[in-house]
C-alpha positions as a printed Julia matrix, in Angstrom:
153×3 Matrix{Float64}:
 -14.97  60.67  -55.06
 -13.37  64.14  -54.99
 -10.64  64.89  -52.49
 -11.67  67.05  -49.51
 -10.33  70.6   -49.24
  -8.41  69.58  -46.1
  -6.56  66.84  -47.99
  -5.89  69.25  -50.87
  -4.36  71.71  -48.39
  -2.29  69.02  -46.67
  -0.9   67.53  -49.88
  -0.36  70.76  -51.81
   1.6   72.23  -48.88
   3.44  68.9   -48.53
   2.15  68.19  -45.06
   2.04  71.91  -44.21
   5.71  72.63  -44.92
   4.37  75.23  -47.35
   3.06  77.17  -44.35
   6.65  77.69  -43.14
   6.93  81.46  -42.58
  10.21  82.05  -44.43
  11.26  80.23  -47.59
   8.59  77.54  -47.87
   9.88  76.47  -51.3
  13.39  76.01  -49.94
  12.06  74.15  -46.88
  10.04  71.81  -49.12
  13.04  71.29  -51.4
  15.1   70.31  -48.38
  12.35  67.94  -47.21
  12.23  66.41  -50.7
  16.02  66.08  -50.78
  15.96  64.31  -47.41
  13.22  62.03  -48.71
  15.45  61.27  -51.7
  18.31  60.38  -49.34
  16.06  58.04  -47.36
  14.83  56.35  -50.55
  17.98  56.56  -52.66
  18.85  52.84  -52.57
  15.3   51.54  -52.84
  14.96  51.68  -56.65
  11.35  50.84  -57.36
  10.11  52.4   -54.1
  11.86  55.67  -55.06
  10.06  55.65  -58.41
   6.74  54.8   -56.75
   7.05  57.64  -54.21
   8.07  60.1   -56.95
   5.11  58.98  -59.07
   2.69  59.31  -56.15
   3.97  62.78  -55.22
   3.77  63.93  -58.84
   0.31  62.51  -59.55
  -1.05  63.95  -56.31
   0.61  67.27  -57.15
  -1.2   67.43  -60.48
  -4.44  66.57  -58.68
  -4.21  69.21  -55.95
  -2.29  72.28  -57.12
  -5.03  73.73  -59.29
  -7.62  73.01  -56.63
  -5.51  74.87  -54.08
  -5.41  77.88  -56.42
  -9.21  77.77  -56.47
  -9.48  77.38  -52.69
  -7.18  80.36  -52.02
  -8.31  82.42  -55.01
  -4.77  83.17  -56.16
  -2.45  82.02  -58.94
   0.45  79.76  -57.94
   0.2   80.37  -54.17
   3.54  80.36  -52.35
   2.3   77.78  -49.86
   1.91  75.17  -52.65
   5.21  73.29  -52.48
   4.48  69.71  -53.56
   5.9   70.78  -56.93
   9.31  71.42  -55.34
   9.27  67.93  -53.82
   8.46  66.34  -57.18
  11.17  68.33  -58.94
  13.9   67.63  -56.44
  13.1   63.91  -56.46
  13.92  64.02  -60.19
  17.13  65.95  -59.47
  18.36  63.35  -56.96
  17.37  60.25  -58.93
  20.33  57.85  -59.37
  22.71  60.42  -57.91
  25.58  58.97  -55.89
  25.11  60.63  -52.54
  27.95  62.47  -50.93
  27.85  65.75  -49.06
  29.1   67.57  -52.14
  26.59  65.98  -54.55
  23.75  66.57  -52.07
  24.45  70.29  -51.69
  25.38  70.81  -55.34
  22.11  69.2   -56.51
  20.09  71.04  -53.87
  21.4   74.51  -54.72
  21.42  73.84  -58.46
  17.76  72.78  -58.3
  16.84  75.9   -56.31
  18.66  78.07  -58.88
  16.92  76.4   -61.83
  13.6   76.72  -59.98
  14.09  80.42  -59.28
  15.5   81.49  -62.65
  13.04  79.42  -64.74
  15.35  78.86  -67.7
  13.45  78.27  -70.93
  11.11  76.44  -71.3
  10.39  76.24  -67.55
   9.04  79.79  -67.41
   6.71  79.06  -70.32
   5.02  76.27  -68.36
   4.28  78.63  -65.5
   2.12  80.7   -67.86
  -0.21  77.73  -68.43
  -1.68  78.12  -64.97
  -3.45  75.53  -62.86
  -1.82  72.31  -61.79
   0.14  71.96  -65.02
   1.69  75.39  -64.69
   2.57  74.91  -61.05
   4.02  71.42  -61.44
   5.79  71.6   -64.79
   8.26  74.4   -64.1
   9.62  72.45  -61.12
   9.66  69.2   -63.07
  11.72  70.96  -65.74
  14.05  72.38  -63.04
  14.43  68.83  -61.71
  15.26  67.5   -65.18
  17.82  70.27  -65.74
  19.44  69.5   -62.39
  19.4   65.75  -63.08
  21.14  66.21  -66.44
  23.79  68.63  -65.13
  24.51  66.47  -62.06
  24.73  63.25  -64.07
  27.18  64.9   -66.5
  29.2   66.35  -63.62
  29.37  63.06  -61.73
  29.49  60.4   -64.43
  31.08  61.98  -67.49
  33.31  64.7   -66.13
  34.01  63.12  -62.74
  33.69  66.3   -60.73
  31.9   66.48  -57.42
């Protein structure tokens, strides 16, 4: 049974955070980071929530483009939540790691370092979701190196 347009709107905007008037992507990233903090010691539950957010994101982002009639609408922010959940995975949480990961993810998301920008060209759900997933992976790798190998932060 297909998902209703109302559910597509609710999920794609991550419970309407994407309707925030200024900086909806940043607001959703912050919401995702706070969700990561809440879940950070739950292991399997963290993975299950990330998987659910990501699968739902792939299901709804392209439909939201169709509903609104525009490519990669700014109100679609479930992709930011998925990406930042990757960024925060297994990260020891301190104030400095929280803010470093948050701002690093936002930078990777905005600058779309190769191949992230290439994914955006695909369009539809894949294009919307994959550039943020790549930004999350970049952030995860940099933060894990900074924390575990180099010992900074």
